[in-house]
N, C-alpha and C positions, 0 to 999 in steps of 0.2 A: 581264778584257778581253772586250769584246763579240765574239762569233763570228758573222760573216755566215752566213745560212742559205741552203742550196740545196735546191730540190725534188728528189725522188727521180729524176725524169726527166732531170735535168741531170748526174747523177753516173754516171760511166763508169770503166772500168779506168784511163783516162789522167788522171782528175781527181786532182790532187796533194793539195790541202788543202781539206777540206770539212767542214761540219756540217749535219745535217738534223734537223728536229723531226718525230718520228714517234710513232704510237700502236701499241702491241702489239695487233694485231687477233686473232691466234690463236697458241697455243702447242701444238705437237704433243708427244707423249711422247718421251723419249729412246729411241733405237733403236740396234741394232748392224747394221753393214752386212752385206749378204748374203754378201760375200766373207769376212767374219769379221775380228775383231781391231780394228775401229775403231768407236767410238761417236760418235753425232752427235745433236744436238738442233736441230730446225727451229722457226723462228718466222716469222710473217708480219707485216710492218710496213706501215703506211699513213700517208700525209701528208695535208695539208689539201686537196690536189688530187685526193684519192682514188686515188692511184697506189699499188699494192701491190707489195712486193718481198719475196722470201725472204731470211731471214737464217739462218745456221747456226753452231753452236758445236761444236767437236770435242773428244773425249777428255778430258784432264785439265782443260781450261778449263770444262767443263760445270758441275761442282759450284760453281765460283767465280762464273761469269758469269750462269748461268740465274736466280739469285735476284735479279739486277738488272733483269730484264725480266719484269714482271708483267703479266698480261692486263688490257687496257683502260686501262693507264697510259701517260702521255706521257713521252718521253725525248729528250734531245739526244744524238745519236751522231756521233762525229767520226772520220774517217780510217780506217774499217774497210776491209779489203781487198775490192776489187770484182772478181768473177770471172764469166766466162760460165758458163751452166748448160746442160748437154746436154739436148736435148728430152725424153729419157726420165726425167730428174730434175726437169723443170720443172713445177711444180704451178700456178703463176700465170703470166700471159702475159709478165711482164717477162723480158728476156733475161739479166739479171744477178742475182747474189745477193751479199749481204755476209757476209763471214767475221768473226765476232765473237771476238776473243781477249782475253786478260787485259791486253794492252797498249792496247786500244782505250778511248777516253774515252766513258763512258756516264753521263749526268747526268739524274736525275729532274727533271721539270718540274712544279712545284706551281702557279705562277701562269701564267695564259694557256695552260693545257693544251688539247689538241685535244679537241673534243666526242667523247664515247664512242660516240655513234651512228655515227661513221665506221666503226668496226670491227664493228658489229652485223650478223650474217648474216641473210639472208632465209630464213624457214622455210617448208617445204612442208607443206601440209595432208595428213593421211592420206587424205582423200577424193580427192586428186589423184594418188595413187601408181600406180593401176592402169595408166594410159596410159604410164607411164615404165618398166614392166617390160622388162628386156633392152635398154634404149635407150642404155646407157652414159652416161646423164646423171647427174652427181653432184648429190645433193640434201642439204639440211640439215633436221633435225627438232628440235623441242623437245618432250620427252615425259617421262612418269614411268615408271620401271622398277617393275613390279609382281610379277614372278616371274622365276625363272631355272632352268636345267637344270644338271646336273652337268657338270663339265669332261670333255672326251673328246679322245682323240688322233685326228687326221685326217691323211691323207697327200695332198699335192698336188705340183705340178711342182717345188716348191722343197724337198721333203722332208717330214718329219713336223712337225706343229704342233699346238698345243692350241686347242680351240674350246669356247666356252660360249655358249649361246643365252639371251637375255633377252627377256621379253615387256614391251612398253611400250604405254602409252595416252596420248592427249592429249584435248583437249576436243572433238575430232571424234567421240570415243567409238569410235574404231577400234582395231584391235589388230594388230600385226605382230611379227615376230621380229627381234631385233637381237643380233649377236654382239659383245659388249663386256662388260667387268667392272663390278663394284660393285653394291650391292643397294639398291633402293628410293629412289634420289635422283631429283630432276629432272635431266635431262641435256640439253645441247645437243650433238647429234651432227652433225659437219660432214663433208661430202664422202663421202656413203654411196652405194653402188650399190644399185639396186632390182632384186632378182633374182626368178626364178620359184619358188624353193625354198619348199615348203609354202604355196603360194598366192601370198602376197607376203611377201618378206623383205628386210631391209636388211643389207648386208654392209659391215663396216668394214675397209677395206684399209689398206696402209701409210701412205697420205697422209691417212687420216681423223683426225679430232680429236674427242675426247670431253671436254666440260667438265662437271664435276659441280656441281650447284646454281649455275648461272650467275646473274649479277646483271642480266640483260636485263629490261626492263619486262614482257615477255611472261611471264617466269617467275613473277612475282607473281600475275598473273591465272590462270595454270595451277594454281598452288598453291591458290588460293582455290577454283577449280572442283573440286579433288580432295578438299578438306576435307569431313568428314562433315556432311550437311545433313538436316534433317527438317522436316515441317510439322505444326503442332499447332493446335488450336482453343483460344483463350485469351481471357481478359479482360486489360486492361492499365491501368496507372496509373503515375504518377511518385511514387516513395516518398521520394526524397531531393531536396528543393527547394534544398538548399545546394550541389549539385554544379555544376561548370562546364559550360556548355552549348555550348562551342565550343573549338577549338584551332587553332594555326597549323600549316599543312600544306604539304608539297611539292606544287606544282601539277601534278606528273606522277603520282607514286605514292601521294600522300596520307599518307605517313608524317609523323610529327610533326617539327617543326623549331623551333629556338630563334630563328630569324630574325624580323625585324619584318615587318609587313604590306607586301606588294608589293616586298620586297627581291628583287634578282636573286641567285639562289643556285645552287650546284652541289650537288645532293642527295647526302648521304652514303650513302644506301641504293640508289637507282636510278641515281645519277650523272648524271642529266639536268640540262641547263642550263635553269632555269625560274624562276618567281617564287613567293614565299611567299604562300599564300592562306588565308583564313578557311574553316573547315569546321565545320558543326554536328555535335555529338556529345553524346548523353546516354543515361543508363541508365533503363530502365523495368522495373517488376516485372510479370512475366507469370504468370498462373495458369490451370491447366486444371481446377481444382476439386479436384485431388488433391495438387498440390504447387506451389511457386512457384520462380521463378528470376529472377535479374537478367540482362538482356540489353541490348546496346548498339545504338543506331541511329546511322547515320552519314549525312552528306551530304543529298541531296535528300529522302530518306525521313524523316530526322530533322527537317528543316525543315518538311515537310508536316504532321507531327503536332504540332510545336511551335507552328507558326503564326507564326513570326517569321523575317525574313530574317537572314542571317549578320551583315551589317553592324550591324543593330539590336542583336544580342546583344553585340557588342563595345562599342557605345555604352552599353548598360545597365551593363556592367562598369565602364566608365570613370566613369560617374555614380553608381556604387554602388547601382544599382537591381536588383531581383530579378525573375526570371521568375515570372509569375503561374501557379504550378503548380496552385493550387486551381481556377482557371478551366479549365485544360487537363484536369484530372481530372474536372471536371463534364461536359465534352464527351465524355469517354471512358466515363463511368459508364453501366452497363446495356448496353453494346455488346459484341459478341463479334467476334473477328478470326481469320482464318487467318494464322498467323505462320510464315514461312519462316525457319528458324534455322540458322546455321552454328556448329558446335562446333570449338574449337581449343584445344590444350594450350599454355599459355604459362608462362614461368618468371618468378616473382615473388620478392621477398626472403623470402617465407615458404615458398618451394618451388613445385613445379609446380601449376598450377591450370587448370581449364577456363574458357575465355572463350566466351561466347555472343554472336553477332552476328545481329541481325535484318536480313535483306536483302530481305524482302517482308512487308508487313502490309496485309491487305485486310479491310475491314469485311464481316461476313457479313450479307447482307440477309435479314431475317426472312420466310420463306415462309408462305403461308396454311396453316393446319392443317386437313386434311381429316378428316371424321368417320370413325370406325372402322366396321367392318361391323356390329357389335352395335348401335351408335348408329343406323345406317341402318335396321336391322330394327325397332327399337322406337320410334325417334323420327325418322321421315322429315322431311327438311328442306322447309319450305314456302317456295319461292322465287318463287311466281307473281307477287307484288307487285313483284319486282325485275327480272323478265325483260325488261321494256320498256327497261331501261337498259343491257342487255348487247348485245354484238355477236352476229352470226349464229352464229359457231362456238360461242360460249359458250352461246347459247340451246339449240343442238342438244345439246351436251354435258350441260347441266342436264336437258333432257328425257329423255335416255337414262338418266341417274342416277336420276331419279324413277321411270321405267318399270321399271328393273332392281330398284329398292328394293321397289316394290309387288309385282312378280312373285316376287322372292325371299322376301318375307314370306309370300305366299300359298303358295309351295312348302313352306316350313318348317312352316306350320300344317297343310297337308294331310298332310305326311309323318308328323307326330306325332299326327294324328287330332284336332287341336284346331279342326276346321272349325266355324265359327259357323253 
């Protein structure tokens, strides 16, 4: 039977029968009340109008019901108890909260789910933290945990508690201290206080929420930024002309998809509503004269060195035509490049392997070779016939070079007594 849907804003303690379509925007960790004896688990739900409401599960219902409410998933929830929230317990502006119990109907929505961007937090850059110190402004960060201290006991107004400090970084290349558990993940830390402790610190209080390895699109770019990178001087060529030079990708995060070109999709990785797009990808053999490695080029960089638009690559495959790798290697022959390479450990059916991705490839322009001092001493360069073709600065420079060469040669001859 079809259930008519109500927006969150229309649901009050006097609403008798209702159903709402909501997305789980945040899940806090289960906690015990300060008075003791009662456990609770808070959630934040959002609807298509971007209205956010608190939901709460108590005691024995937590183990049963919390598994039904997963982060960034959409659900139909019917006839939960609607109660007023005292201001001191109110984390979001809405006046009410829903009490989710085992008798409440909670149904996952697979078709026509709400877009996951609804529940995505706005993250604060580390560079913007300084003005917020002591302002009581709650902020969100996305960062990588790189180190931690030992747990220690601290005493506050509520009694003794355990504290542990973690050092985090993001692509601002800043560093702050964060009191929260877990080692070396990407974290989305929600509703943190910016404190004066140790310069700038972030404090996770009871209403804070820590999400480990979140699936937000920004997490992918942060992970890529943190992966090991290095620059090498190399020669390059395509060693495998039989490889496929493109793949079908999510239009948002560029992960591979089995969808057809320009299909509307919900990505299984970043969960964005987008379209399937062609993306250039191929492997090159790079050599620095001592060793070789296979590295992959993607996107615009791959298209630049392949010299073919993505649509032409798909057409060639449809017509069983091959990419002219010999012509590409001819263009690359004899050239050297500065290659920016990212190294990542991946899991294959043969076990863990290193994958190398080229994210920058610039041809090295050959600079003029200047004569060594010994050459200048014994074979001075005669440039008088070329001077008239040079600009003023170059003429002056060449004159100084000739003058220094003749003076230096005379000085050496005088020093060793070989005066003519």
